[in-house]
Residue, then its C-alpha position, 0 to 999 in steps of 0.5 A: m555887548s556887555a564886554i564892550f560896555v564894561l570896557a568903555a566904562w573902564s576906559a572912562q574911569a581910567q582917563s579921570a583917575l586921580t593919579l600923577d607921575v613925576k619924573g626927572k630930578i628926583s630921588k624917590t621912585t616907585d618904579a622898578s627902573h627908578q625913574l618915576y614916582h607914581f602917585s595913586e589917588a590914595q597917596l594924593l589924597a593922603l597929602p596935607v590939604h590946602s585951599i586957595t580962594t581965588a577967580t581965574t580967567w575961566t572960573p568965577r571966585s572959587t575955592f580950590t583944594g588939593p595939595l600943595l605943589a611944594d609937598i608933591l615935590k618934597a615927597v618925591g625928593a625933588h632937586g631941580r629948579e623948574v617943574e614942566i607940567h604935562t596935561l592929558d591933551d599934550y599941553t606942556y608948560t614949565v613954572p619955576v620951583s621958587d613959585c611954590d615959596r612965593y605963592g603957595v601953589i596948589v595942585a588942586y583936585s576940587m573946586n567948591g567941594r566938588r571933585l574936578k572932572i576931565s570936562d571941568f579942568g580935572p583931574l588936576f589944576l595948578i592953582y595960583p592965588r591970583d586975588a592975593f597977588p593982583d599986581e603980580l598974577v595978571g595977564a596972559s603970562s600969569d594966565s599960562k601958570f594955571v594949567w589944568q588936566i594935569k597928568a605928569l610933572i618933570v622936575k628940571 
């Protein structure tokens, strides 16, 4: 009975682990086949921290914290024009790399000082400064850019 409990606890922890895999047009990898850069929780937390205070369609005005998407792409030596984002529930959405410079997009791991959980947009949530660009980041097409439960990026 205790082995089942331990396995269940490990499975729940693995599902909410703060990790990120990046593939595609990258020059730095961490795997033997040189296809993937795997960020551990420690590596993600070691990246420079940035915050965006904004409302989303799903949250009230909140402060989101995490690394810049640009810093993640720089760390892996990305050389593409688009980033395809993959989520835990197999949703996929593509954003242009140019959004990094235009909006200072972050990959948030916390909201209002609390770590994001899977049940609460986590472990990673792509955040745009919607309140700072109300004329540009409005409507369904902009809402699509706010991707949560991120597990992997593919640079294209």
